[in-house]
C-alpha positions, 0 to 999 in steps of 0.5 A: 146774923150779920145785921145783929153783928153790925148793930152790936158793933155800932152800939159798942162803938157808940158806948166807947165814944160816949165814955171817951168823951167823958174821959176827955172832958174830965182830963182836958184843961180849960183854954183854947188850943194854941194851934188856932186859938179858937177851938175848945174842948167840944171841937177836940171831943168831936174830932177824936171821938169820930176817929175812935168810933170808926176804929172800935167799929172796925175792930168789932167787925174784923176780929172774930175771937173772944179777946176783942174786948181786951184789944178794944180796952188796951187800944182805948187806953193808949188812944185816950192817953195819946189824946190827953197828952196831945191836948195838954200839949196844945191847950196848956203846955204851949202857953208856958214852958214845959219840957217834954218829960214834964208834959209826959209826967203831967199827962200820965199823972192826971190821966190815970183816974179818968182813964181807969174810971171810964174804962172800968165803967165802959167794960161793965156796960159792955158786959151788961149789954152783951148779957142782956142782948143774948136773951 
């Protein structure tokens, strides 16, 4: 039973990382980071999706209740918005003159479609995986 729980947690964490990477790639503006002027989109995806993978994995292992999917969905929504705002700030806004409110507005406006779409498909994929793995 414990082995199946770990396998399920790894699979769901991997699904979340894949959809998180798709969401980031959809949102992220082109360009290099102004922090080091050489890191691109792929480096940002690997950095943040590694963190997300671990967080989702531990949420899966720690929570035993039926609402852990809701906890994962809400935390991914906030985490993905944080990533989008952070990457927009360091890939686009730092090369121009954006105020803090402009950064928030642009990040929120352009994050809605990628986050909602990827989160919806992710939740449907998790439900499909869980229903298939019970049989």
